[in-house]
DSSP file (Angstrom, degrees, kcal/mol; ACC not computed):
  #  RESIDUE AA STRUCTURE BP1 BP2  ACC     N-H-->O    O-->H-N    N-H-->O    O-->H-N    TCO  KAPPA ALPHA  PHI   PSI    X-CA   Y-CA   Z-CA
    1    1 A X     >        0   0    0      0, 0.0     4,-2.3     0, 0.0     5,-0.2   0.000 360.0 360.0 360.0 -42.3  -33.1  -27.5  -13.4
    2    2 A X  H  >  +     0   0    0      1,-0.2     4,-2.1     2,-0.2     5,-0.2   0.919 360.0  47.8 -59.1 -45.1  -35.5  -24.6  -12.8
    3    3 A X  H  > S+     0   0    0      1,-0.2     4,-2.2     2,-0.2    -1,-0.2   0.911 110.5  52.0 -62.4 -43.5  -34.5  -24.4   -9.1
    4    4 A X  H  > S+     0   0    0      1,-0.2     4,-1.9     2,-0.2    -1,-0.2   0.896 109.5  49.5 -61.1 -41.9  -30.8  -24.5  -10.0
    5    5 A X  H  X S+     0   0    0     -4,-2.3     4,-2.4     1,-0.2    -1,-0.2   0.909 110.6  49.9 -63.9 -43.1  -31.2  -21.6  -12.5
    6    6 A X  H  X S+     0   0    0     -4,-2.1     4,-1.9     1,-0.2    -1,-0.2   0.869 107.6  54.7 -64.5 -36.2  -33.1  -19.5   -9.9
    7    7 A X  H  X S+     0   0    0     -4,-2.2     4,-0.6     2,-0.2    -1,-0.2   0.917 110.4  45.3 -64.5 -42.7  -30.3  -20.2   -7.3
    8    8 A X  H >< S+     0   0    0     -4,-1.9     3,-1.4     1,-0.2     4,-0.5   0.932 112.2  51.2 -65.6 -45.0  -27.6  -18.9   -9.6
    9    9 A X  H >< S+     0   0    0     -4,-2.4     3,-1.3     1,-0.3    -1,-0.2   0.840 101.6  62.4 -61.6 -32.9  -29.7  -15.8  -10.6
   10   10 A X  H 3< S+     0   0    0     -4,-1.9    -1,-0.3     1,-0.3    -2,-0.2   0.717  92.5  66.1 -66.3 -19.3  -30.2  -15.0   -7.0
   11   11 A X  T << S+     0   0    0     -3,-1.4    85,-0.7    -4,-0.6     2,-0.5   0.740  85.4  83.4 -73.6 -22.0  -26.5  -14.5   -6.6
   12   12 A X  E <   -A   95   0A   0     -3,-1.3    83,-0.2    -4,-0.5     3,-0.1  -0.718  54.3-178.2 -86.6 126.1  -26.5  -11.5   -8.9
   13   13 A X  E     -     0   0A   0     81,-3.5     2,-0.3    -2,-0.5    -1,-0.2   0.854  60.1 -45.7 -89.5 -39.9  -27.5   -8.3   -7.1
   14   14 A X  E     -A   94   0A   0     80,-0.7    80,-2.7     3,-0.0     2,-0.7  -0.964  67.5 -71.2-173.9 173.8  -27.4   -5.9  -10.1
   15   15 A X  E     -A   93   0A   0     -2,-0.3    78,-0.2    78,-0.2    49,-0.2  -0.806  40.2-168.4 -82.4 120.0  -25.5   -4.8  -13.1
   16   16 A X  E     -     0   0A   0     76,-2.5     2,-0.3    -2,-0.7    -1,-0.2   0.932  62.1 -33.9 -75.4 -48.3  -22.4   -3.0  -11.6
   17   17 A X  E     -A   92   0A   0     75,-0.9    75,-2.9    -3,-0.1     2,-0.5  -0.977  49.5-126.6-164.1 165.1  -21.3   -1.6  -14.9
   18   18 A X  E     -Ab  91  65A   0     46,-1.7    48,-2.3    -2,-0.3     2,-0.5  -0.993  20.9-147.6-121.4 126.0  -21.1   -2.2  -18.6
   19   19 A X  E     -Ab  90  66A   0     71,-2.6    70,-3.1    -2,-0.5    71,-1.3  -0.812  13.3-163.4 -94.5 131.3  -17.7   -1.9  -20.4
   20   20 A X  E     -Ab  88  67A   0     46,-3.1    48,-2.8    -2,-0.5     2,-0.4  -0.966  11.5-141.6-120.9 121.5  -17.9   -0.7  -24.0
   21   21 A X  E     -Ab  87  68A   0     66,-3.1    66,-2.0    -2,-0.5     2,-0.3  -0.682  26.2-175.6 -81.5 130.2  -15.0   -1.2  -26.4
   22   22 A X        -     0   0    0     46,-3.1    48,-0.4    -2,-0.4     3,-0.2  -0.874  33.2-135.0-125.0 157.5  -14.5    1.8  -28.7
   23   23 A X  S    S+     0   0    0     -2,-0.3     2,-0.4     1,-0.3    -1,-0.1   0.883  98.8  16.5 -75.8 -39.3  -12.3    2.6  -31.6
   24   24 A X     >  -     0   0    0      1,-0.1     4,-1.8    45,-0.1    -1,-0.3  -0.922  62.9-163.2-142.0 110.3  -11.4    6.1  -30.3
   25   25 A X  H  > S+     0   0    0     -2,-0.4     4,-2.1     1,-0.2    -1,-0.1   0.910  91.5  51.5 -61.0 -46.8  -12.1    7.2  -26.8
   26   26 A X  H  > S+     0   0    0      1,-0.2     4,-0.6     2,-0.2    -1,-0.2   0.861 112.9  46.1 -62.6 -35.2  -11.8   11.0  -27.4
   27   27 A X  H  4 S+     0   0    0      1,-0.2     4,-0.4     2,-0.1    -1,-0.2   0.801 112.7  51.1 -75.0 -28.6  -14.3   10.7  -30.3
   28   28 A X  H >X S+     0   0    0     -4,-1.8     4,-1.4     1,-0.2     3,-0.7   0.827  93.9  72.9 -77.7 -32.6  -16.7    8.5  -28.3
   29   29 A X  H 3X S+     0   0    0     -4,-2.1     4,-2.7     1,-0.2     5,-0.3   0.867  89.5  56.1 -56.8 -44.7  -16.9   10.8  -25.2
   30   30 A X  H 3X>S+     0   0    0     -4,-0.6     4,-1.5     1,-0.2     5,-1.3   0.864 105.6  53.3 -59.3 -33.9  -19.1   13.6  -26.7
   31   31 A X  I <>>S+     0   0    0     -3,-0.7     5,-2.2    -4,-0.4     4,-0.5   0.942 115.2  39.5 -62.3 -46.6  -21.8   11.1  -27.6
   32   32 A X  I  <5S+     0   0    0     -4,-1.4     6,-2.8     3,-0.2    -2,-0.2   0.833 128.3  31.3 -75.0 -32.6  -22.0    9.7  -24.1
   33   33 A X  I  X5S+     0   0    0     -4,-2.7     4,-0.5     4,-0.2    -3,-0.2   0.931 127.3  32.3 -91.6 -54.2  -21.6   13.0  -22.3
   34   34 A X  I  <5S+     0   0    0     -4,-1.5    -3,-0.2    -5,-0.3    -2,-0.1   0.861 132.5  27.0 -75.7 -36.6  -23.2   15.7  -24.5
   35   35 A X  I  <<S+     0   0    0     -5,-1.3    -3,-0.2    -4,-0.5    -4,-0.1   0.919 131.1  32.7 -93.0 -52.9  -25.9   13.7  -26.1
   36   36 A X  T  4<S-     0   0    0     -5,-2.2    -3,-0.2    -6,-0.2    -4,-0.1   0.698 101.4-126.3 -81.5 -18.0  -26.8   10.9  -23.6
   37   37 A X     <  +     0   0    0     -4,-0.5    -4,-0.2     1,-0.2     2,-0.1   0.664  51.1 153.6  86.5  16.6  -26.0   13.0  -20.6
   38   38 A X        -     0   0    0     -6,-2.8     2,-0.5    22,-0.1    -1,-0.2  -0.493  40.6-127.8 -75.7 151.2  -23.5   10.8  -18.7
   39   39 A X  E     -C   59   0A   0     20,-3.1    20,-1.9    -2,-0.1     2,-0.6  -0.855  17.0-123.6-100.4 131.8  -21.0   12.5  -16.4
   40   40 A X  E     +C   58   0A   0     -2,-0.5    18,-0.2    18,-0.2     3,-0.1  -0.648  31.1 177.3 -74.3 118.8  -17.3   11.8  -16.9
   41   41 A X  E     -     0   0A   0     16,-3.2     2,-0.3    -2,-0.6    -1,-0.2   0.875  59.2 -25.7 -90.6 -45.5  -16.1   10.5  -13.5
   42   42 A X  E     -C   57   0A   0     15,-1.1    15,-3.2     2,-0.0    -1,-0.3  -0.974  48.3-135.6-167.2 153.0  -12.5    9.7  -14.3
   43   43 A X  E     -C   56   0A   0     -2,-0.3     2,-0.3    13,-0.2    13,-0.2  -0.855  24.2-168.7-110.5 152.0  -10.1    8.8  -17.1
   44   44 A X  E     -C   55   0A   0     11,-2.3    11,-2.6    -2,-0.3     2,-0.5  -0.995  15.6-157.9-142.6 144.3   -7.5    6.1  -16.6
   45   45 A X  E     -C   54   0A   0     -2,-0.3     2,-0.5     9,-0.2     9,-0.2  -0.986  15.6-170.8-123.4 120.2   -4.5    4.9  -18.6
   46   46 A X  E     -C   53   0A   0      7,-3.2     7,-2.5    -2,-0.5     2,-0.5  -0.924   3.6-168.5-113.3 133.3   -3.4    1.3  -17.9
   47   47 A X  E     -C   52   0A   0     -2,-0.5     5,-0.3     5,-0.2     2,-0.0  -0.968   3.6-170.4-124.5 115.6   -0.1   -0.1  -19.2
   48   48 A X        -     0   0    0      3,-3.8   107,-0.1    -2,-0.5   110,-0.1  -0.114  48.4 -85.4 -82.6-168.6    0.6   -3.8  -19.0
   49   49 A X  S    S+     0   0    0      1,-0.1     3,-0.1    -2,-0.0    -1,-0.0   0.860 124.5   9.5 -67.3 -34.3    3.9   -5.3  -19.8
   50   50 A X  S    S+     0   0    0      1,-0.2     2,-0.3    24,-0.0    24,-0.1   0.676 130.2  23.2-118.3 -27.8    3.1   -5.5  -23.5
   51   51 A X        -     0   0    0     23,-0.1    -3,-3.8    22,-0.1     2,-0.3  -0.817  58.5-156.0-139.1 173.1   -0.1   -3.5  -24.1
   52   52 A X  E     -C   47   0A   0     -5,-0.3    19,-1.8    -2,-0.3    20,-0.5  -0.874   4.0-151.0-146.4 179.1   -2.3   -0.8  -22.7
   53   53 A X  E     -CD  46  70A   0     -7,-2.5    -7,-3.2    -2,-0.3     2,-0.4  -0.987   6.3-151.9-153.1 142.4   -5.7    0.7  -22.5
   54   54 A X  E     +CD  45  69A   0     15,-2.6    15,-2.6    -2,-0.3     2,-0.3  -0.939  27.2 177.9-110.9 144.7   -7.2    4.1  -22.0
   55   55 A X  E     -CD  44  68A   0    -11,-2.6   -11,-2.3    -2,-0.4     2,-0.4  -0.952  23.9-149.7-144.2 162.2  -10.7    4.3  -20.4
   56   56 A X  E     -CD  43  67A   0     11,-2.0    11,-2.6    -2,-0.3     2,-0.5  -0.993  13.8-145.9-135.1 126.8  -13.3    6.7  -19.2
   57   57 A X  E     -CD  42  66A   0    -15,-3.2   -16,-3.2    -2,-0.4   -15,-1.1  -0.827  23.0-171.8 -94.2 126.6  -15.7    5.9  -16.3
   58   58 A X  E     -CD  40  65A   0      7,-3.3     7,-1.9    -2,-0.5     2,-0.3  -0.866   5.5-171.2-121.5 151.6  -19.1    7.5  -16.9
   59   59 A X  E     +CD  39  64A   0    -20,-1.9   -20,-3.1    -2,-0.3     2,-0.3  -1.000  16.2 172.2-145.4 142.9  -22.1    7.7  -14.6
   60   60 A X  E >  S- D   0  63A   0      3,-2.1     3,-2.6    -2,-0.3     2,-0.2  -0.864  74.5 -47.5-148.6 115.7  -25.8    8.8  -14.8
   61   61 A X  T 3  S-     0   0    0     -2,-0.3    -1,-0.1     1,-0.3     0, 0.0  -0.435 124.8 -23.9  53.1-123.9  -27.9    8.2  -11.7
   62   62 A X  T 3  S+     0   0    0     -2,-0.2     2,-0.5    -3,-0.1    -1,-0.3   0.190 114.6 107.8-100.7  17.2  -27.1    4.5  -10.9
   63   63 A X  E <   - D   0  60A   0     -3,-2.6    -3,-2.1   -46,-0.0     2,-0.5  -0.847  49.2-169.9 -99.6 126.1  -26.0    3.6  -14.4
   64   64 A X  E     + D   0  59A   0     -2,-0.5   -46,-1.7    -5,-0.2     2,-0.3  -0.964   6.7 178.6-121.3 127.8  -22.2    3.1  -14.8
   65   65 A X  E     -bD  18  58A   0     -7,-1.9    -7,-3.3    -2,-0.5     2,-0.5  -0.932  13.0-158.6-122.1 148.4  -20.4    2.7  -18.2
   66   66 A X  E     -bD  19  57A   0    -48,-2.3   -46,-3.1    -2,-0.3     2,-0.4  -0.970   8.9-155.2-127.3 115.4  -16.7    2.3  -18.8
   67   67 A X  E     -bD  20  56A   0    -11,-2.6   -11,-2.0    -2,-0.5     2,-0.4  -0.761  16.2-167.2 -89.0 134.9  -15.5    3.1  -22.3
   68   68 A X  E     -bD  21  55A   0    -48,-2.8   -46,-3.1    -2,-0.4     2,-0.4  -0.976  13.6-179.7-129.9 136.5  -12.3    1.3  -23.3
   69   69 A X  E     - D   0  54A   0    -15,-2.6   -15,-2.6    -2,-0.4     2,-0.1  -1.000  26.8-126.4-132.8 132.3   -9.8    1.8  -26.1
   70   70 A X  E     - D   0  53A   0    -48,-0.4   -17,-0.3    -2,-0.4     3,-0.1  -0.458   9.0-151.8 -71.4 149.1   -6.7   -0.2  -26.7
   71   71 A X  S    S+     0   0    0    -19,-1.8     2,-0.3    -2,-0.1   -18,-0.1   0.599  79.5  35.0 -99.3 -13.6   -3.5    1.7  -27.1
   72   72 A X  S >  S-     0   0    0    -20,-0.5     3,-1.6     1,-0.0     6,-0.3  -0.950  85.3-114.5-133.1 155.7   -1.7   -0.8  -29.3
   73   73 A X  T 3  S+     0   0    0     -2,-0.3     9,-0.1     1,-0.3   -22,-0.1   0.769 117.6  51.4 -60.1 -24.0   -3.0   -3.0  -32.1
   74   74 A X  T 3  S+     0   0    0    -24,-0.1    -1,-0.3     4,-0.1   -23,-0.1   0.465  84.0 115.1 -93.5  -1.3   -2.1   -6.0  -30.0
   75   75 A X  S <> S-     0   0    0     -3,-1.6     4,-2.7     1,-0.1     5,-0.2  -0.264  79.2-112.4 -67.1 158.4   -3.9   -4.9  -26.8
   76   76 A X  H  > S+     0   0    0      1,-0.2     4,-2.2     2,-0.2     5,-0.1   0.903 117.4  47.5 -57.5 -43.9   -6.8   -6.9  -25.5
   77   77 A X  H  > S+     0   0    0    -25,-0.2     4,-2.5     2,-0.2    -1,-0.2   0.910 111.8  49.4 -68.1 -41.4   -9.3   -4.2  -26.3
   78   78 A X  H  > S+     0   0    0     -6,-0.3     4,-2.2     1,-0.2    -2,-0.2   0.913 112.6  48.1 -62.6 -41.8   -7.9   -3.5  -29.8
   79   79 A X  H  X S+     0   0    0     -4,-2.7     4,-2.3     2,-0.2    -1,-0.2   0.869 110.0  52.8 -66.4 -36.2   -8.1   -7.3  -30.5
   80   80 A X  H  X>S+     0   0    0     -4,-2.2     4,-3.0    -5,-0.2     5,-0.5   0.938 110.3  46.9 -63.1 -47.0  -11.6   -7.4  -29.2
   81   81 A X  H  X5S+     0   0    0     -4,-2.5     4,-1.9     1,-0.2    -2,-0.2   0.893 112.8  50.5 -62.7 -39.7  -12.7   -4.6  -31.5
   82   82 A X  H  <5S+     0   0    0     -4,-2.2    -1,-0.2    -5,-0.2    -2,-0.2   0.900 117.5  39.0 -64.9 -39.9  -11.0   -6.2  -34.4
   83   83 A X  H  <5S+     0   0    0     -4,-2.3    -2,-0.2    -5,-0.1    -1,-0.2   0.880 137.7  11.1 -78.1 -39.6  -12.7   -9.6  -33.8
   84   84 A X  H  <5S-     0   0    0     -4,-3.0    -3,-0.2     1,-0.2    -2,-0.2   0.501 100.9-118.5-120.3  -8.3  -16.2   -8.4  -32.8
   85   85 A X     << -     0   0    0     -4,-1.9    -1,-0.2    -5,-0.5   -64,-0.1  -0.138  53.2 -44.2  85.6 168.7  -16.3   -4.7  -33.6
   86   86 A X  S    S+     0   0    0     -5,-0.1     2,-0.3   -66,-0.1   -64,-0.2  -0.342  93.9  79.5 -68.3 155.1  -16.9   -1.9  -31.1
   87   87 A X  E    S+A   21   0A   0    -66,-2.0   -66,-3.1    -2,-0.0     2,-0.2  -0.964  80.6   6.6 143.8-159.1  -19.6   -2.5  -28.5
   88   88 A X  E     +A   20   0A   0     -2,-0.3   -68,-0.3   -68,-0.2     3,-0.1  -0.358  48.1 178.3 -63.0 121.3  -20.2   -4.3  -25.3
   89   89 A X  E     -     0   0A   0    -70,-3.1    47,-0.7     1,-0.4     2,-0.3   0.865  66.7 -20.5 -88.6 -46.1  -16.9   -5.8  -24.0
   90   90 A X  E     -Ae  19 136A   0    -71,-1.3   -71,-2.6    45,-0.2     2,-0.5  -0.987  52.4-132.2-158.3 160.0  -18.3   -7.2  -20.8
   91   91 A X  E     -Ae  18 137A   0     45,-1.7    47,-2.1    -2,-0.3     2,-0.6  -0.977  23.3-144.6-115.1 125.3  -21.1   -6.9  -18.4
   92   92 A X  E     -Ae  17 138A   0    -75,-2.9   -76,-2.5    -2,-0.5   -75,-0.9  -0.812  11.6-160.9 -95.7 121.8  -20.2   -6.7  -14.7
   93   93 A X  E     -Ae  15 139A   0     45,-3.3    47,-2.3    -2,-0.6     2,-0.3  -0.895  15.4-132.4-104.2 123.7  -22.6   -8.4  -12.4
   94   94 A X  E     +Ae  14 140A   0    -80,-2.7   -81,-3.5    -2,-0.5   -80,-0.7  -0.575  31.0 179.0 -75.1 132.5  -22.4   -7.5   -8.7
   95   95 A X  E     -A   12   0A   0     45,-2.4    47,-0.4    -2,-0.3     3,-0.2  -0.914  32.7-143.4-131.1 158.5  -22.4  -10.4   -6.4
   96   96 A X  S    S+     0   0    0    -85,-0.7     2,-0.4    -2,-0.3    -1,-0.1   0.793  97.5  30.0 -89.7 -31.6  -22.2  -10.8   -2.6
   97   97 A X     >  -     0   0    0    -86,-0.2     4,-2.3     1,-0.1    -1,-0.3  -0.842  63.3-179.1-132.8  94.6  -20.0  -14.0   -2.6
   98   98 A X  H  > S+     0   0    0     -2,-0.4     4,-2.6    -3,-0.2     5,-0.2   0.849  82.7  54.3 -65.5 -35.4  -17.7  -14.2   -5.6
   99   99 A X  H  > S+     0   0    0      2,-0.2     4,-2.5     1,-0.2    -1,-0.2   0.951 112.1  42.4 -64.1 -49.1  -16.2  -17.5   -4.5
  100  100 A X  H  > S+     0   0    0      2,-0.2     4,-2.5     1,-0.2    -2,-0.2   0.892 114.7  51.3 -65.2 -39.7  -19.6  -19.3   -4.2
  101  101 A X  H  X S+     0   0    0     -4,-2.3     4,-2.4     2,-0.2     5,-0.2   0.927 111.3  47.5 -64.2 -44.6  -20.8  -17.7   -7.5
  102  102 A X  H  X S+     0   0    0     -4,-2.6     4,-3.0     2,-0.2     5,-0.2   0.930 112.0  50.1 -60.8 -45.7  -17.7  -18.8   -9.4
  103  103 A X  H  X S+     0   0    0     -4,-2.5     4,-2.1     1,-0.2    -2,-0.2   0.924 111.8  48.0 -59.2 -44.7  -18.0  -22.3   -8.0
  104  104 A X  H  X S+     0   0    0     -4,-2.5     4,-0.6     1,-0.2    -1,-0.2   0.902 114.6  44.9 -63.8 -41.5  -21.6  -22.5   -9.0
  105  105 A X  H ><>S+     0   0    0     -4,-2.4     5,-2.4     1,-0.2     3,-0.7   0.875 111.0  53.2 -72.3 -37.2  -21.0  -21.2  -12.5
  106  106 A X  H ><5S+     0   0    0     -4,-3.0     3,-1.8     1,-0.2    -1,-0.2   0.897 103.7  57.4 -61.3 -39.7  -17.9  -23.4  -13.0
  107  107 A X  H 3<5S+     0   0    0     -4,-2.1    -1,-0.2     1,-0.3    -2,-0.2   0.727 106.1  50.9 -65.0 -19.5  -20.1  -26.4  -12.0
  108  108 A X  T <<5S-     0   0    0     -3,-0.7    -1,-0.3    -4,-0.6    -2,-0.2   0.392 130.2 -94.1 -97.1   1.2  -22.4  -25.5  -14.9
  109  109 A X  T < 5S+     0   0    0     -3,-1.8     2,-0.3     1,-0.3    -3,-0.2   0.455  75.8 140.8 106.1   0.6  -19.5  -25.3  -17.4
  110  110 A X      < -     0   0    0     -5,-2.4    -1,-0.3    -6,-0.1     2,-0.3  -0.608  34.4-157.1 -77.8 134.3  -18.5  -21.6  -17.4
  111  111 A X        -     0   0    0     -2,-0.3    17,-2.7    17,-0.1     2,-0.4  -0.730   4.5-138.3-107.6 162.7  -14.8  -21.0  -17.6
  112  112 A X  B     -H  127   0B   0     15,-0.3    15,-0.3    -2,-0.3    17,-0.0  -0.936  10.9-154.0-124.2 142.8  -12.8  -18.0  -16.5
  113  113 A X  S    S+     0   0    0     13,-2.1     2,-0.3    -2,-0.4    14,-0.2   0.597  83.7  35.8 -87.2 -14.1   -9.9  -16.1  -18.1
  114  114 A X  S    S-     0   0    0     12,-1.2     2,-0.2    49,-0.0    42,-0.1  -0.902  77.8-120.0-132.4 161.8   -8.6  -14.8  -14.8
  115  115 A X        -     0   0    0     -2,-0.3     2,-0.4     1,-0.1    11,-0.3  -0.415  63.1 -67.3 -82.2 175.0   -8.3  -15.9  -11.2
  116  116 A X        -     0   0    0     -2,-0.2     2,-0.6     9,-0.1     9,-0.2  -0.545  51.9-144.9 -68.9 125.1  -10.1  -13.8   -8.6
  117  117 A X  E     -F  124   0A   0      7,-3.8     7,-2.3    -2,-0.4     2,-0.5  -0.831  17.9-160.8 -95.2 121.3   -8.4  -10.4   -8.6
  118  118 A X  E     +F  123   0A   0     -2,-0.6     2,-0.3     5,-0.2     5,-0.2  -0.906  20.6 153.9-116.2 129.0   -8.4   -9.0   -5.0
  119  119 A X  E >   -F  122   0A   0      3,-2.9     3,-1.5    -2,-0.5     2,-0.7  -0.790  59.4 -57.7-134.4 179.7   -7.9   -5.4   -3.9
  120  120 A X  T 3  S-     0   0    0      1,-0.3     3,-0.1    -2,-0.3    24,-0.0  -0.494 123.1 -13.6 -66.1 106.3   -8.9   -3.4   -0.9
  121  121 A X  T 3  S+     0   0    0     -2,-0.7    22,-2.1    23,-0.1    24,-1.2   0.602 124.8  85.7  79.3  12.6  -12.7   -3.5   -0.9
  122  122 A X  E <   +FG 119 142A   0     -3,-1.5    -3,-2.9    20,-0.2     2,-0.4  -0.954  45.9 177.1-152.0 125.1  -12.9   -5.0   -4.4
  123  123 A X  E     +FG 118 141A   0     18,-2.2    18,-2.9    -2,-0.3     2,-0.3  -0.995  14.1 175.2-128.0 136.3  -12.8   -8.5   -5.8
  124  124 A X  E     -FG 117 140A   0     -7,-2.3    -7,-3.8    -2,-0.4     2,-0.3  -0.967  13.7-178.6-140.7 152.1  -13.3   -9.3   -9.5
  125  125 A X  E     - G   0 139A   0     14,-1.7    14,-2.6    -2,-0.3     2,-0.5  -0.977  17.3-142.8-148.8 146.3  -13.1  -12.2  -11.9
  126  126 A X  E     - G   0 138A   0     -2,-0.3   -13,-2.1   -11,-0.3   -12,-1.2  -0.935  12.9-138.5-118.1 129.8  -13.6  -12.3  -15.7
  127  127 A X  B     -H  112   0B   0     10,-3.2   -15,-0.3    -2,-0.5     2,-0.1  -0.340  31.9 -94.3 -77.0 161.7  -15.3  -15.2  -17.6
  128  128 A X        -     0   0    0    -17,-2.7     9,-0.3     1,-0.1     2,-0.3  -0.418  54.5 -91.2 -67.4 154.2  -14.2  -16.6  -20.9
  129  129 A X        -     0   0    0      7,-0.1     2,-0.4    -2,-0.1     7,-0.3  -0.514  36.5-120.6 -74.1 132.2  -15.9  -15.0  -23.8
  130  130 A X     >  -     0   0    0      5,-3.4     4,-2.4    -2,-0.3     5,-0.2  -0.598  16.1-145.2 -71.7 125.6  -19.0  -16.7  -25.0
  131  131 A X  T  4 S+     0   0    0     -2,-0.4    -1,-0.1     1,-0.2    -2,-0.0   0.816  94.2  48.4 -65.4 -30.7  -18.5  -17.8  -28.7
  132  132 A X  T  4 S+     0   0    0      1,-0.1    -1,-0.2     3,-0.1    -2,-0.0   0.939 126.2  22.2 -77.3 -47.9  -22.1  -17.2  -29.7
  133  133 A X  T  4 S-     0   0    0      2,-0.1    -2,-0.2     0, 0.0    -1,-0.1   0.677  93.0-131.0 -94.1 -19.1  -22.7  -13.7  -28.2
  134  134 A X     <  +     0   0    0     -4,-2.4     2,-0.2     1,-0.3    -3,-0.1   0.504  61.6 138.2  79.8   3.5  -19.1  -12.5  -28.0
  135  135 A X        -     0   0    0     -5,-0.2    -5,-3.4    -6,-0.1     2,-0.3  -0.530  38.6-165.0 -89.3 149.3  -19.7  -11.5  -24.4
  136  136 A X  E     -e   90   0A   0    -47,-0.7   -45,-1.7    -7,-0.3     2,-0.4  -0.933  14.4-144.0-119.8 150.2  -17.6  -11.8  -21.3
  137  137 A X  E     -e   91   0A   0     -2,-0.3   -10,-3.2    -9,-0.3     2,-0.5  -0.950   3.6-154.6-118.9 137.6  -19.0  -11.4  -17.8
  138  138 A X  E     -eG  92 126A   0    -47,-2.1   -45,-3.3    -2,-0.4     2,-0.5  -0.921   6.9-152.7-104.1 132.6  -17.2   -9.9  -14.9
  139  139 A X  E     -eG  93 125A   0    -14,-2.6   -14,-1.7    -2,-0.5     2,-0.4  -0.916  19.2-170.9-100.0 134.0  -18.3  -10.9  -11.4
  140  140 A X  E     -eG  94 124A   0    -47,-2.3   -45,-2.4    -2,-0.5     2,-0.6  -0.987  15.9-168.0-135.8 127.6  -17.6   -8.1   -8.9
  141  141 A X  E     - G   0 123A   0    -18,-2.9   -18,-2.2    -2,-0.4     2,-0.5  -0.959  12.0-165.9-115.0 116.2  -17.8   -8.2   -5.2
  142  142 A X  E     + G   0 122A   0     -2,-0.6   -20,-0.2   -47,-0.4   -21,-0.1  -0.893  20.5 167.0-107.8 127.8  -17.6   -4.7   -3.5
  143  143 A X  S    S-     0   0    0    -22,-2.1   -21,-0.2    -2,-0.5     3,-0.1  -0.225  86.1 -30.5-128.6  42.7  -17.0   -4.4    0.2
  144  144 A X  S    S+     0   0    0      1,-0.4     2,-0.4   -23,-0.4   -23,-0.1  -0.150 108.3 101.0 142.5 -43.8  -16.2   -0.7    0.3
  145  145 A X        -     0   0    0    -24,-1.2    -1,-0.4     1,-0.2     4,-0.1  -0.598  39.6-179.4 -76.7 126.3  -14.5    0.3   -3.0
  146  146 A X        +     0   0    0     -2,-0.4    -1,-0.2    -3,-0.1   -25,-0.0   0.690  68.3  35.1 -97.4 -22.4  -17.0    2.1   -5.3
  147  147 A X  S    S-     0   0    0      1,-0.1     2,-0.3   -90,-0.0    -2,-0.0   0.224 100.0 -73.2-102.0-135.6  -14.7    2.7   -8.2
  148  148 A X        -     0   0    0    -26,-0.0     2,-0.4    -2,-0.0    -1,-0.1  -0.949  34.2-130.0-130.3 150.2  -11.8    0.7   -9.7
  149  149 A X     >  -     0   0    0     -2,-0.3     4,-2.3     1,-0.1     3,-0.4  -0.863   9.8-139.4-104.7 132.9   -8.3    0.1   -8.3
  150  150 A X  H  > S+     0   0    0     -2,-0.4     4,-2.8     1,-0.2     5,-0.2   0.895 105.3  54.4 -54.1 -42.3   -5.3    0.5  -10.5
  151  151 A X  H  > S+     0   0    0      1,-0.2     4,-2.0     2,-0.2    -1,-0.2   0.855 107.7  49.6 -64.9 -33.3   -3.7   -2.6   -9.0
  152  152 A X  H  > S+     0   0    0     -3,-0.4     4,-2.5     2,-0.2    -1,-0.2   0.925 112.2  47.2 -68.1 -43.7   -6.7   -4.7   -9.9
  153  153 A X  H  X S+     0   0    0     -4,-2.3     4,-2.4     1,-0.2    -2,-0.2   0.902 112.4  50.2 -64.8 -39.8   -6.7   -3.4  -13.5
  154  154 A X  H  X S+     0   0    0     -4,-2.8     4,-2.4    -5,-0.2    -1,-0.2   0.897 110.4  49.6 -64.3 -39.9   -3.0   -4.0  -13.8
  155  155 A X  H  X S+     0   0    0     -4,-2.0     4,-2.5     2,-0.2    -2,-0.2   0.905 109.4  52.7 -64.0 -41.6   -3.5   -7.6  -12.5
  156  156 A X  H  X S+     0   0    0     -4,-2.5     4,-2.6     1,-0.2     5,-0.2   0.946 110.4  47.0 -57.4 -49.7   -6.2   -8.1  -15.0
  157  157 A X  H  X S+     0   0    0     -4,-2.4     4,-2.8     1,-0.2     5,-0.2   0.912 111.3  51.4 -60.4 -43.5   -4.0   -7.0  -17.8
  158  158 A X  H  X S+     0   0    0     -4,-2.4     4,-2.0     1,-0.2    -1,-0.2   0.914 112.0  46.3 -61.0 -43.0   -1.1   -9.2  -16.6
  159  159 A X  H  X S+     0   0    0     -4,-2.5     4,-2.0     2,-0.2     6,-0.2   0.908 114.6  46.6 -67.6 -41.1   -3.4  -12.2  -16.5
  160  160 A X  H  X>S+     0   0    0     -4,-2.6     4,-2.2     2,-0.2     5,-0.8   0.886 111.7  51.1 -69.5 -37.3   -4.9  -11.6  -19.9
  161  161 A X  H  <5S+     0   0    0     -4,-2.8    -1,-0.2    -5,-0.2    -2,-0.2   0.913 111.1  49.1 -63.1 -41.0   -1.5  -10.9  -21.5
  162  162 A X  H  <5S+     0   0    0     -4,-2.0    -2,-0.2    -5,-0.2    -1,-0.2   0.898 118.4  38.5 -65.0 -40.9   -0.2  -14.2  -20.0
  163  163 A X  H  <5S-     0   0    0     -4,-2.0    -1,-0.2    -5,-0.1    -2,-0.2   0.716 100.9-130.7 -84.5 -20.8   -3.2  -16.2  -21.3
  164  164 A X  T  <5 +     0   0    0     -4,-2.2    -3,-0.2     1,-0.3     2,-0.1   0.581  62.5 134.2  80.2   8.8   -3.5  -14.4  -24.6
  165  165 A X      <       0   0    0     -5,-0.8    -1,-0.3    -6,-0.2    -2,-0.1  -0.455 360.0 360.0 -89.4 163.8   -7.2  -13.9  -24.1
  166  166 A X              0   0    0     -2,-0.1    -1,-0.1    -3,-0.1   -86,-0.1   0.312 360.0 360.0-143.5 360.0   -9.2  -10.7  -24.6
């Protein structure tokens, strides 16, 4: 068991980013930028078929945060805040081989809310939320893309809307 745990952990290269669900993005930004010293890299507005999200990508040295706010009460982020309160929505773990990592984690009982979302230089998959901690994990494989792709975020929203998960 010890060897198996070490093999899975070896698949994670680093924390790629931490997504934080907030009640109000505009009110949250001054805390992260003016007080904590993060730099606003970009803002994004994503609209799914039924719901949406506004987000802000922040950076300080090699630390990346993404603040997320739902745009409707039924959006995934709004439902997450309602169920668990504001705070960490997911932790994205950088991996070199997303397929092998998913297979290994599935064999240990982890389920996923999405299929692997593939874009140019970026592949992502989101785990089901852990009932005890309330956390979801994103596995992310980057082969060129350093930010996020609109088409990947739109695919994520479409898959979560279809499944009803958040």
